[in-house]
PQR file of N, CA, C, O and H, with PARSE charges and radii, in Angstrom:
ATOM      1  N   MET A   1      18.821 -20.677  13.749 -0.4000 1.5000
ATOM      2  CA  MET A   1      18.600 -19.226  13.528 -0.0000 2.0000
ATOM      3  C   MET A   1      19.943 -18.497  13.422  0.5500 1.7000
ATOM      4  O   MET A   1      20.661 -18.203  14.377 -0.5500 1.4000
ATOM      5  N   LYS A   2      20.186 -18.245  12.123 -0.4000 1.5000
ATOM      6  CA  LYS A   2      21.264 -17.426  11.941 -0.0000 2.0000
ATOM      7  C   LYS A   2      21.087 -16.032  12.036  0.5500 1.7000
ATOM      8  O   LYS A   2      20.172 -15.476  11.428 -0.5500 1.4000
ATOM      9  H   LYS A   2      19.603 -18.483  11.346  0.4000 1.0000
ATOM     10  N   THR A   3      21.931 -15.385  12.788 -0.4000 1.5000
ATOM     11  CA  THR A   3      22.176 -13.791  13.344 -0.0000 2.0000
ATOM     12  C   THR A   3      22.884 -12.946  12.273  0.5500 1.7000
ATOM     13  O   THR A   3      23.878 -13.517  11.824 -0.5500 1.4000
ATOM     14  H   THR A   3      22.675 -15.836  13.281  0.4000 1.0000
ATOM     15  N   THR A   4      22.692 -12.018  11.867 -0.4000 1.5000
ATOM     16  CA  THR A   4      23.415 -11.233  11.098 -0.0000 2.0000
ATOM     17  C   THR A   4      23.970 -10.102  11.824  0.5500 1.7000
ATOM     18  O   THR A   4      23.425  -9.560  12.786 -0.5500 1.4000
ATOM     19  H   THR A   4      21.884 -11.554  12.232  0.4000 1.0000
ATOM     20  N   GLY A   5      25.387  -9.687  11.170 -0.4000 1.5000
ATOM     21  CA  GLY A   5      25.581  -8.079  11.843 -0.0000 2.0000
ATOM     22  C   GLY A   5      24.903  -7.392  12.572  0.5500 1.7000
ATOM     23  O   GLY A   5      25.073  -7.122  13.761 -0.5500 1.4000
ATOM     24  H   GLY A   5      25.830 -10.127  10.389  0.4000 1.0000
ATOM     25  N   GLN A   6      23.819  -6.977  11.619 -0.4000 1.5000
ATOM     26  CA  GLN A   6      22.906  -5.674  12.022 -0.0000 2.0000
ATOM     27  C   GLN A   6      22.154  -6.246  13.050  0.5500 1.7000
ATOM     28  O   GLN A   6      21.728  -5.422  13.859 -0.5500 1.4000
ATOM     29  H   GLN A   6      23.680  -7.197  10.653  0.4000 1.0000
ATOM     30  N   GLU A   7      21.826  -7.571  13.287 -0.4000 1.5000
ATOM     31  CA  GLU A   7      21.015  -7.927  14.181 -0.0000 2.0000
ATOM     32  C   GLU A   7      21.791  -7.635  15.851  0.5500 1.7000
ATOM     33  O   GLU A   7      21.357  -7.070  16.854 -0.5500 1.4000
ATOM     34  H   GLU A   7      22.172  -8.241  12.630  0.4000 1.0000
ATOM     35  N   ILE A   8      23.089  -8.309  15.553 -0.4000 1.5000
ATOM     36  CA  ILE A   8      23.625  -7.899  16.840 -0.0000 2.0000
ATOM     37  C   ILE A   8      23.931  -6.393  17.035  0.5500 1.7000
ATOM     38  O   ILE A   8      23.964  -5.952  18.183 -0.5500 1.4000
ATOM     39  H   ILE A   8      23.442  -8.769  14.738  0.4000 1.0000
ATOM     40  N   VAL A   9      24.118  -5.724  16.165 -0.4000 1.5000
ATOM     41  CA  VAL A   9      24.397  -4.092  16.213 -0.0000 2.0000
ATOM     42  C   VAL A   9      23.136  -3.790  16.983  0.5500 1.7000
ATOM     43  O   VAL A   9      23.121  -3.423  18.157 -0.5500 1.4000
ATOM     44  H   VAL A   9      24.091  -6.082  15.232  0.4000 1.0000
ATOM     45  N   ASP A  10      22.162  -3.963  16.277 -0.4000 1.5000
ATOM     46  CA  ASP A  10      20.770  -3.654  16.768 -0.0000 2.0000
ATOM     47  C   ASP A  10      20.593  -4.246  18.212  0.5500 1.7000
ATOM     48  O   ASP A  10      20.039  -3.528  19.045 -0.5500 1.4000
ATOM     49  H   ASP A  10      22.175  -4.261  15.323  0.4000 1.0000
ATOM     50  N   ALA A  11      20.889  -5.117  18.465 -0.4000 1.5000
ATOM     51  CA  ALA A  11      21.047  -5.718  20.093 -0.0000 2.0000
ATOM     52  C   ALA A  11      21.667  -4.872  21.072  0.5500 1.7000
ATOM     53  O   ALA A  11      21.242  -4.401  22.127 -0.5500 1.4000
ATOM     54  H   ALA A  11      21.339  -5.700  17.788  0.4000 1.0000
ATOM     55  N   ASN A  12      23.036  -4.768  20.341 -0.4000 1.5000
ATOM     56  CA  ASN A  12      24.256  -3.549  21.097 -0.0000 2.0000
ATOM     57  C   ASN A  12      23.717  -2.732  21.727  0.5500 1.7000
ATOM     58  O   ASN A  12      23.613  -2.619  22.948 -0.5500 1.4000
ATOM     59  H   ASN A  12      23.382  -5.151  19.484  0.4000 1.0000
ATOM     60  N   GLN A  13      23.155  -1.804  20.498 -0.4000 1.5000
ATOM     61  CA  GLN A  13      22.325  -0.611  20.763 -0.0000 2.0000
ATOM     62  C   GLN A  13      21.074  -0.509  21.470  0.5500 1.7000
ATOM     63  O   GLN A  13      20.560   0.554  21.818 -0.5500 1.4000
ATOM     64  H   GLN A  13      23.239  -1.896  19.506  0.4000 1.0000
ATOM     65  N   TRP A  14      20.675  -1.497  21.639 -0.4000 1.5000
ATOM     66  CA  TRP A  14      19.305  -1.642  22.353 -0.0000 2.0000
ATOM     67  C   TRP A  14      19.272  -1.725  24.161  0.5500 1.7000
ATOM     68  O   TRP A  14      18.590  -1.257  25.073 -0.5500 1.4000
ATOM     69  H   TRP A  14      21.093  -2.360  21.357  0.4000 1.0000
ATOM     70  N   ILE A  15      20.621  -2.747  23.974 -0.4000 1.5000
ATOM     71  CA  ILE A  15      21.150  -2.697  25.475 -0.0000 2.0000
ATOM     72  C   ILE A  15      21.812  -1.669  25.845  0.5500 1.7000
ATOM     73  O   ILE A  15      21.401  -1.395  26.973 -0.5500 1.4000
ATOM     74  H   ILE A  15      21.175  -3.127  23.233  0.4000 1.0000
ATOM     75  N   ALA A  16      22.832  -0.735  25.448 -0.4000 1.5000
ATOM     76  CA  ALA A  16      23.470   0.143  25.618 -0.0000 2.0000
ATOM     77  C   ALA A  16      22.365   1.290  25.913  0.5500 1.7000
ATOM     78  O   ALA A  16      22.498   2.170  26.764 -0.5500 1.4000
ATOM     79  H   ALA A  16      23.166  -0.957  24.532  0.4000 1.0000
ATOM     80  N   LYS A  17      21.151   1.108  24.978 -0.4000 1.5000
ATOM     81  CA  LYS A  17      20.215   2.800  25.127 -0.0000 2.0000
ATOM     82  C   LYS A  17      19.447   2.430  26.675  0.5500 1.7000
ATOM     83  O   LYS A  17      19.069   3.359  27.388 -0.5500 1.4000
ATOM     84  H   LYS A  17      21.043   0.394  24.287  0.4000 1.0000
ATOM     85  N   CYS A  18      19.255   0.880  27.127 -0.4000 1.5000
ATOM     86  CA  CYS A  18      18.280   0.783  28.299 -0.0000 2.0000
ATOM     87  C   CYS A  18      19.215   0.742  29.398  0.5500 1.7000
ATOM     88  O   CYS A  18      18.731   1.001  30.500 -0.5500 1.4000
ATOM     89  H   CYS A  18      19.563   0.126  26.547  0.4000 1.0000
ATOM     90  N   ALA A  19      20.628   0.436  29.336 -0.4000 1.5000
ATOM     91  CA  ALA A  19      21.569   0.412  30.325 -0.0000 2.0000
ATOM     92  C   ALA A  19      21.449   2.011  30.745  0.5500 1.7000
ATOM     93  O   ALA A  19      21.106   2.325  31.885 -0.5500 1.4000
ATOM     94  H   ALA A  19      21.022   0.226  28.441  0.4000 1.0000
ATOM     95  N   ALA A  20      21.739   2.926  29.797 -0.4000 1.5000
ATOM     96  CA  ALA A  20      21.833   4.348  30.118 -0.0000 2.0000
ATOM     97  C   ALA A  20      20.512   5.046  30.802  0.5500 1.7000
ATOM     98  O   ALA A  20      20.585   6.042  31.522 -0.5500 1.4000
ATOM     99  H   ALA A  20      22.018   2.671  28.872  0.4000 1.0000
ATOM    100  N   ARG A  21      19.455   4.456  30.508 -0.4000 1.5000
ATOM    101  CA  ARG A  21      18.307   4.853  31.192 -0.0000 2.0000
ATOM    102  C   ARG A  21      18.352   4.457  32.523  0.5500 1.7000
ATOM    103  O   ARG A  21      18.131   5.232  33.453 -0.5500 1.4000
ATOM    104  H   ARG A  21      19.396   3.647  29.923  0.4000 1.0000
ATOM    105  N   LEU A  22      18.683   3.043  32.678 -0.4000 1.5000
ATOM    106  CA  LEU A  22      18.376   2.603  33.903 -0.0000 2.0000
ATOM    107  C   LEU A  22      19.623   3.278  34.953  0.5500 1.7000
ATOM    108  O   LEU A  22      19.519   3.194  36.177 -0.5500 1.4000
ATOM    109  H   LEU A  22      18.862   2.413  31.922  0.4000 1.0000
ATOM    110  N   GLN A  23      20.524   3.794  34.434 -0.4000 1.5000
ATOM    111  CA  GLN A  23      21.679   4.668  34.980 -0.0000 2.0000
ATOM    112  C   GLN A  23      21.146   6.111  35.587  0.5500 1.7000
ATOM    113  O   GLN A  23      21.338   6.616  36.693 -0.5500 1.4000
ATOM    114  H   GLN A  23      20.609   3.862  33.440  0.4000 1.0000
ATOM    115  N   GLN A  24      20.362   6.608  34.374 -0.4000 1.5000
ATOM    116  CA  GLN A  24      19.647   7.746  34.714 -0.0000 2.0000
ATOM    117  C   GLN A  24      18.756   7.423  36.212  0.5500 1.7000
ATOM    118  O   GLN A  24      18.544   8.338  37.008 -0.5500 1.4000
ATOM    119  H   GLN A  24      20.207   6.197  33.475  0.4000 1.0000
ATOM    120  N   GLN A  25      18.430   6.457  36.383 -0.4000 1.5000
ATOM    121  CA  GLN A  25      17.408   6.358  37.449 -0.0000 2.0000
ATOM    122  C   GLN A  25      18.346   6.155  39.124  0.5500 1.7000
ATOM    123  O   GLN A  25      18.212   6.734  40.202 -0.5500 1.4000
ATOM    124  H   GLN A  25      18.602   5.714  35.737  0.4000 1.0000
ATOM    125  N   TRP A  26      19.338   4.994  38.625 -0.4000 1.5000
ATOM    126  CA  TRP A  26      19.988   4.589  39.299 -0.0000 2.0000
ATOM    127  C   TRP A  26      21.729   5.211  39.239  0.5500 1.7000
ATOM    128  O   TRP A  26      22.651   4.500  38.837 -0.5500 1.4000
ATOM    129  H   TRP A  26      19.446   4.523  37.749  0.4000 1.0000
ATOM    130  N   PRO A  27      21.858   6.200  39.570 -0.5600 1.5000
ATOM    131  CA  PRO A  27      23.323   6.683  39.230  0.2800 2.0000
ATOM    132  C   PRO A  27      24.696   6.114  40.244  0.5500 1.7000
ATOM    133  O   PRO A  27      25.907   6.319  40.161 -0.5500 1.4000
ATOM    134  N   ARG A  28      23.785   5.253  41.286 -0.4000 1.5000
ATOM    135  CA  ARG A  28      24.811   4.790  42.120 -0.0000 2.0000
ATOM    136  C   ARG A  28      25.343   3.156  41.676  0.5500 1.7000
ATOM    137  O   ARG A  28      26.336   2.551  42.079 -0.5500 1.4000
ATOM    138  H   ARG A  28      22.801   5.087  41.354  0.4000 1.0000
ATOM    139  N   VAL A  29      24.491   2.805  40.893 -0.4000 1.5000
ATOM    140  CA  VAL A  29      24.738   1.323  40.527 -0.0000 2.0000
ATOM    141  C   VAL A  29      25.818   1.340  39.490  0.5500 1.7000
ATOM    142  O   VAL A  29      25.857   2.147  38.562 -0.5500 1.4000
ATOM    143  H   VAL A  29      23.684   3.296  40.566  0.4000 1.0000
ATOM    144  N   GLU A  30      26.588   0.508  39.687 -0.4000 1.5000
ATOM    145  CA  GLU A  30      27.861   0.377  38.744 -0.0000 2.0000
ATOM    146  C   GLU A  30      27.233  -0.388  37.136  0.5500 1.7000
ATOM    147  O   GLU A  30      26.494  -1.305  36.779 -0.5500 1.4000
ATOM    148  H   GLU A  30      26.557  -0.148  40.442  0.4000 1.0000
ATOM    149  N   PRO A  31      28.117   0.718  36.523 -0.5600 1.5000
ATOM    150  CA  PRO A  31      27.399   0.249  34.644  0.2800 2.0000
ATOM    151  C   PRO A  31      27.468  -1.050  34.504  0.5500 1.7000
ATOM    152  O   PRO A  31      26.606  -1.550  33.782 -0.5500 1.4000
ATOM    153  N   ASP A  32      28.285  -1.780  35.010 -0.4000 1.5000
ATOM    154  CA  ASP A  32      28.173  -3.501  34.379 -0.0000 2.0000
ATOM    155  C   ASP A  32      27.283  -3.965  35.026  0.5500 1.7000
ATOM    156  O   ASP A  32      26.973  -5.012  34.457 -0.5500 1.4000
ATOM    157  H   ASP A  32      28.985  -1.373  35.596  0.4000 1.0000
ATOM    158  N   ASP A  33      26.758  -3.843  35.762 -0.4000 1.5000
ATOM    159  CA  ASP A  33      25.198  -4.523  36.753 -0.0000 2.0000
ATOM    160  C   ASP A  33      23.910  -4.037  35.920  0.5500 1.7000
ATOM    161  O   ASP A  33      22.837  -4.635  35.843 -0.5500 1.4000
ATOM    162  H   ASP A  33      27.010  -2.993  36.224  0.4000 1.0000
ATOM    163  N   LEU A  34      24.260  -2.806  35.311 -0.4000 1.5000
ATOM    164  CA  LEU A  34      23.168  -2.307  34.807 -0.0000 2.0000
ATOM    165  C   LEU A  34      23.202  -2.796  33.334  0.5500 1.7000
ATOM    166  O   LEU A  34      22.219  -3.294  32.785 -0.5500 1.4000
ATOM    167  H   LEU A  34      25.132  -2.320  35.374  0.4000 1.0000
ATOM    168  N   HIS A  35      24.510  -2.601  32.686 -0.4000 1.5000
ATOM    169  CA  HIS A  35      24.608  -3.346  31.107 -0.0000 2.0000
ATOM    170  C   HIS A  35      23.977  -4.765  31.474  0.5500 1.7000
ATOM    171  O   HIS A  35      23.148  -5.215  30.683 -0.5500 1.4000
ATOM    172  H   HIS A  35      25.308  -2.196  33.133  0.4000 1.0000
ATOM    173  N   ASP A  36      24.273  -5.441  32.508 -0.4000 1.5000
ATOM    174  CA  ASP A  36      23.937  -7.457  32.680 -0.0000 2.0000
ATOM    175  C   ASP A  36      22.435  -7.224  33.091  0.5500 1.7000
ATOM    176  O   ASP A  36      21.716  -8.208  32.921 -0.5500 1.4000
ATOM    177  H   ASP A  36      24.947  -5.076  33.151  0.4000 1.0000
ATOM    178  N   LEU A  37      21.921  -6.261  33.528 -0.4000 1.5000
ATOM    179  CA  LEU A  37      20.281  -6.148  33.871 -0.0000 2.0000
ATOM    180  C   LEU A  37      19.528  -5.778  32.267  0.5500 1.7000
ATOM    181  O   LEU A  37      18.669  -6.500  31.760 -0.5500 1.4000
ATOM    182  H   LEU A  37      22.505  -5.462  33.666  0.4000 1.0000
ATOM    183  N   ALA A  38      19.935  -4.813  31.787 -0.4000 1.5000
ATOM    184  CA  ALA A  38      19.674  -4.466  30.340 -0.0000 2.0000
ATOM    185  C   ALA A  38      19.805  -5.789  29.437  0.5500 1.7000
ATOM    186  O   ALA A  38      18.899  -6.078  28.655 -0.5500 1.4000
ATOM    187  H   ALA A  38      20.633  -4.226  32.198  0.4000 1.0000
ATOM    188  N   CYS A  39      21.300  -6.820  29.602 -0.4000 1.5000
ATOM    189  CA  CYS A  39      20.717  -7.824  28.463 -0.0000 2.0000
ATOM    190  C   CYS A  39      19.819  -8.919  29.136  0.5500 1.7000
ATOM    191  O   CYS A  39      19.341  -9.776  28.393 -0.5500 1.4000
ATOM    192  H   CYS A  39      22.036  -6.585  30.237  0.4000 1.0000
ATOM    193  N   ASP A  40      19.626  -8.950  30.096 -0.4000 1.5000
ATOM    194  CA  ASP A  40      18.367  -9.944  30.389 -0.0000 2.0000
ATOM    195  C   ASP A  40      17.313  -9.150  30.359  0.5500 1.7000
ATOM    196  O   ASP A  40      16.341  -9.904  30.404 -0.5500 1.4000
ATOM    197  H   ASP A  40      20.014  -8.253  30.699  0.4000 1.0000
ATOM    198  N   LEU A  41      16.877  -7.817  30.297 -0.4000 1.5000
ATOM    199  CA  LEU A  41      15.658  -7.435  29.867 -0.0000 2.0000
ATOM    200  C   LEU A  41      15.385  -7.453  28.472  0.5500 1.7000
ATOM    201  O   LEU A  41      14.230  -7.324  28.066 -0.5500 1.4000
ATOM    202  H   LEU A  41      17.666  -7.204  30.260  0.4000 1.0000
ATOM    203  N   PHE A  42      16.633  -7.646  27.480 -0.4000 1.5000
ATOM    204  CA  PHE A  42      16.561  -8.082  26.044 -0.0000 2.0000
ATOM    205  C   PHE A  42      16.495  -9.132  25.796  0.5500 1.7000
ATOM    206  O   PHE A  42      16.105  -9.310  24.643 -0.5500 1.4000
ATOM    207  H   PHE A  42      17.571  -7.751  27.810  0.4000 1.0000
ATOM    208  N   GLY A  43      16.777 -10.357  26.562 -0.4000 1.5000
ATOM    209  CA  GLY A  43      16.482 -11.568  26.768 -0.0000 2.0000
ATOM    210  C   GLY A  43      15.160 -12.403  26.666  0.5500 1.7000
ATOM    211  O   GLY A  43      14.929 -13.593  26.452 -0.5500 1.4000
ATOM    212  H   GLY A  43      17.094 -10.212  27.500  0.4000 1.0000
ATOM    213  N   THR A  44      14.175 -10.994  26.969 -0.4000 1.5000
ATOM    214  CA  THR A  44      12.643 -11.715  27.269 -0.0000 2.0000
ATOM    215  C   THR A  44      11.995 -10.791  25.936  0.5500 1.7000
ATOM    216  O   THR A  44      12.187  -9.593  25.730 -0.5500 1.4000
ATOM    217  H   THR A  44      14.363 -10.027  27.142  0.4000 1.0000
ATOM    218  N   LYS A  45      11.336 -11.559  25.276 -0.4000 1.5000
ATOM    219  CA  LYS A  45      10.467 -11.134  24.325 -0.0000 2.0000
ATOM    220  C   LYS A  45       9.695  -9.606  24.596  0.5500 1.7000
ATOM    221  O   LYS A  45       9.699  -8.637  23.837 -0.5500 1.4000
ATOM    222  H   LYS A  45      11.181 -12.533  25.444  0.4000 1.0000
ATOM    223  N   LYS A  46       9.053  -9.736  25.910 -0.4000 1.5000
ATOM    224  CA  LYS A  46       8.119  -8.570  26.301 -0.0000 2.0000
ATOM    225  C   LYS A  46       8.854  -7.174  26.457  0.5500 1.7000
ATOM    226  O   LYS A  46       8.382  -6.108  26.061 -0.5500 1.4000
ATOM    227  H   LYS A  46       9.051 -10.524  26.526  0.4000 1.0000
ATOM    228  N   TRP A  47       9.971  -7.320  27.035 -0.4000 1.5000
ATOM    229  CA  TRP A  47      10.487  -5.858  26.792 -0.0000 2.0000
ATOM    230  C   TRP A  47      11.588  -5.873  25.553  0.5500 1.7000
ATOM    231  O   TRP A  47      12.036  -4.771  25.235 -0.5500 1.4000
ATOM    232  H   TRP A  47      10.354  -8.186  27.356  0.4000 1.0000
ATOM    233  N   ARG A  48      11.957  -6.787  24.987 -0.4000 1.5000
ATOM    234  CA  ARG A  48      12.758  -6.309  23.747 -0.0000 2.0000
ATOM    235  C   ARG A  48      11.377  -5.805  22.735  0.5500 1.7000
ATOM    236  O   ARG A  48      11.627  -4.894  21.946 -0.5500 1.4000
ATOM    237  H   ARG A  48      11.593  -7.681  25.246  0.4000 1.0000
ATOM    238  N   ALA A  49      10.230  -6.257  22.739 -0.4000 1.5000
ATOM    239  CA  ALA A  49       9.185  -5.600  21.731 -0.0000 2.0000
ATOM    240  C   ALA A  49       9.149  -3.705  22.036  0.5500 1.7000
ATOM    241  O   ALA A  49       8.770  -2.849  21.237 -0.5500 1.4000
ATOM    242  H   ALA A  49      10.027  -6.997  23.381  0.4000 1.0000
ATOM    243  N   MET A  50       9.733  -3.478  23.593 -0.4000 1.5000
ATOM    244  CA  MET A  50       9.406  -2.126  23.408 -0.0000 2.0000
ATOM    245  C   MET A  50      11.007  -1.776  23.052  0.5500 1.7000
ATOM    246  O   MET A  50      12.036  -2.439  22.927 -0.5500 1.4000
ATOM    247  H   MET A  50      10.041  -4.173  24.243  0.4000 1.0000
ATOM    248  N   PRO A  51      10.532   0.045  22.935 -0.5600 1.5000
ATOM    249  CA  PRO A  51      12.105   0.952  22.826  0.2800 2.0000
ATOM    250  C   PRO A  51      12.492   0.536  24.070  0.5500 1.7000
ATOM    251  O   PRO A  51      11.718   0.040  24.889 -0.5500 1.4000
ATOM    252  N   PRO A  52      14.062   0.782  24.301 -0.5600 1.5000
ATOM    253  CA  PRO A  52      14.731   0.190  25.182  0.2800 2.0000
ATOM    254  C   PRO A  52      14.441   1.229  26.019  0.5500 1.7000
ATOM    255  O   PRO A  52      14.465   0.668  27.114 -0.5500 1.4000
ATOM    256  N   GLU A  53      14.121   2.647  26.268 -0.4000 1.5000
ATOM    257  CA  GLU A  53      14.194   3.585  27.475 -0.0000 2.0000
ATOM    258  C   GLU A  53      13.049   3.287  27.836  0.5500 1.7000
ATOM    259  O   GLU A  53      12.968   3.335  29.064 -0.5500 1.4000
ATOM    260  H   GLU A  53      14.102   3.103  25.378  0.4000 1.0000
ATOM    261  N   GLU A  54      11.410   2.779  26.978 -0.4000 1.5000
ATOM    262  CA  GLU A  54      10.626   2.575  27.455 -0.0000 2.0000
ATOM    263  C   GLU A  54      10.419   1.373  28.498  0.5500 1.7000
ATOM    264  O   GLU A  54       9.687   1.381  29.488 -0.5500 1.4000
ATOM    265  H   GLU A  54      11.476   2.740  25.981  0.4000 1.0000
ATOM    266  N   ALA A  55      11.392   0.154  27.950 -0.4000 1.5000
ATOM    267  CA  ALA A  55      11.372  -0.834  28.541 -0.0000 2.0000
ATOM    268  C   ALA A  55      11.786  -0.806  30.041  0.5500 1.7000
ATOM    269  O   ALA A  55      11.164  -1.175  31.037 -0.5500 1.4000
ATOM    270  H   ALA A  55      11.987   0.147  27.146  0.4000 1.0000
ATOM    271  N   ALA A  56      13.406  -0.089  29.860 -0.4000 1.5000
ATOM    272  CA  ALA A  56      13.532   0.359  31.266 -0.0000 2.0000
ATOM    273  C   ALA A  56      12.661   0.860  32.371  0.5500 1.7000
ATOM    274  O   ALA A  56      12.709   0.368  33.498 -0.5500 1.4000
ATOM    275  H   ALA A  56      13.911   0.211  29.051  0.4000 1.0000
ATOM    276  N   LEU A  57      11.916   1.780  32.064 -0.4000 1.5000
ATOM    277  CA  LEU A  57      10.948   2.518  32.767 -0.0000 2.0000
ATOM    278  C   LEU A  57      10.063   1.846  33.148  0.5500 1.7000
ATOM    279  O   LEU A  57       9.752   1.997  34.329 -0.5500 1.4000
ATOM    280  H   LEU A  57      11.877   2.180  31.149  0.4000 1.0000
ATOM    281  N   GLU A  58       9.244   0.767  32.270 -0.4000 1.5000
ATOM    282  CA  GLU A  58       8.621  -0.036  32.455 -0.0000 2.0000
ATOM    283  C   GLU A  58       8.841  -0.993  33.521  0.5500 1.7000
ATOM    284  O   GLU A  58       8.084  -1.152  34.478 -0.5500 1.4000
ATOM    285  H   GLU A  58       9.497   0.644  31.311  0.4000 1.0000
ATOM    286  N   TRP A  59       9.833  -1.571  33.319 -0.4000 1.5000
ATOM    287  CA  TRP A  59      10.333  -2.458  34.420 -0.0000 2.0000
ATOM    288  C   TRP A  59      10.839  -1.876  35.671  0.5500 1.7000
ATOM    289  O   TRP A  59      10.752  -2.618  36.649 -0.5500 1.4000
ATOM    290  H   TRP A  59      10.448  -1.441  32.541  0.4000 1.0000
ATOM    291  N   LEU A  60      11.437  -0.513  35.889 -0.4000 1.5000
ATOM    292  CA  LEU A  60      11.431   0.016  37.093 -0.0000 2.0000
ATOM    293  C   LEU A  60      10.265   0.406  37.666  0.5500 1.7000
ATOM    294  O   LEU A  60      10.318   0.630  38.875 -0.5500 1.4000
ATOM    295  H   LEU A  60      11.508   0.090  35.094  0.4000 1.0000
ATOM    296  N   ARG A  61       8.907   0.588  36.944 -0.4000 1.5000
ATOM    297  CA  ARG A  61       7.519   0.593  37.610 -0.0000 2.0000
ATOM    298  C   ARG A  61       7.263  -0.434  38.193  0.5500 1.7000
ATOM    299  O   ARG A  61       6.214  -0.458  38.837 -0.5500 1.4000
ATOM    300  H   ARG A  61       8.864   0.406  35.962  0.4000 1.0000
ATOM    301  N   GLN A  62       8.051  -1.524  38.172 -0.4000 1.5000
ATOM    302  CA  GLN A  62       7.249  -3.054  38.541 -0.0000 2.0000
ATOM    303  C   GLN A  62       7.524  -2.933  40.085  0.5500 1.7000
ATOM    304  O   GLN A  62       6.861  -3.616  40.866 -0.5500 1.4000
ATOM    305  H   GLN A  62       8.903  -1.504  37.649  0.4000 1.0000
ATOM    306  N   GLY A  63       8.625  -1.953  40.591 -0.4000 1.5000
ATOM    307  CA  GLY A  63       9.042  -1.730  41.856 -0.0000 2.0000
ATOM    308  C   GLY A  63      10.123  -3.376  41.773  0.5500 1.7000
ATOM    309  O   GLY A  63      10.148  -4.100  40.777 -0.5500 1.4000
ATOM    310  H   GLY A  63       9.163  -1.398  39.957  0.4000 1.0000
ATOM    311  N   ILE A  64      10.785  -3.600  42.863 -0.4000 1.5000
ATOM    312  CA  ILE A  64      11.501  -4.424  43.429 -0.0000 2.0000
ATOM    313  C   ILE A  64      10.589  -5.569  44.227  0.5500 1.7000
ATOM    314  O   ILE A  64       9.702  -5.289  45.034 -0.5500 1.4000
ATOM    315  H   ILE A  64      10.765  -3.012  43.671  0.4000 1.0000
ATOM    316  N   PRO A  65      10.907  -6.644  43.915 -0.5600 1.5000
ATOM    317  CA  PRO A  65      10.000  -7.975  44.584  0.2800 2.0000
ATOM    318  C   PRO A  65      10.426  -8.175  45.805  0.5500 1.7000
ATOM    319  O   PRO A  65      11.608  -7.979  46.085 -0.5500 1.4000
ATOM    320  N   GLU A  66       9.386  -8.662  46.859 -0.4000 1.5000
ATOM    321  CA  GLU A  66       9.808  -8.886  47.996 -0.0000 2.0000
ATOM    322  C   GLU A  66      10.383 -10.360  47.773  0.5500 1.7000
ATOM    323  O   GLU A  66      10.280 -10.985  46.718 -0.5500 1.4000
ATOM    324  H   GLU A  66       8.425  -8.821  46.631  0.4000 1.0000
ATOM    325  N   ALA A  67      11.003 -10.813  48.937 -0.4000 1.5000
ATOM    326  CA  ALA A  67      11.836 -11.921  49.022 -0.0000 2.0000
ATOM    327  C   ALA A  67      10.590 -13.052  49.111  0.5500 1.7000
ATOM    328  O   ALA A  67       9.565 -12.748  49.722 -0.5500 1.4000
ATOM    329  H   ALA A  67      11.087 -10.305  49.795  0.4000 1.0000
ATOM    330  N   ALA A  68      10.685 -13.960  48.671 -0.4000 1.5000
ATOM    331  CA  ALA A  68       9.812 -15.303  49.398 -0.0000 2.0000
ATOM    332  C   ALA A  68      10.037 -15.761  50.657  0.5500 1.7000
ATOM    333  O   ALA A  68       9.383 -16.707  51.096 -0.5500 1.4000
ATOM    334  H   ALA A  68      11.517 -14.207  48.175  0.4000 1.0000
TER
END
């Protein structure tokens, strides 16, 4: 599958908006770490289908998983 320049811009915008929303909730977390998290979320169809701010909040609502 070939990607267009617009798809890359859209992905970058989605990731930036998601990371910004995560930063609002977690102001002490390094922005690069939140960007990486937003990239991971964008890589999952479930999250990518949502608006980025909504995906961030929904992901946060899941809580932190317990160690196995």
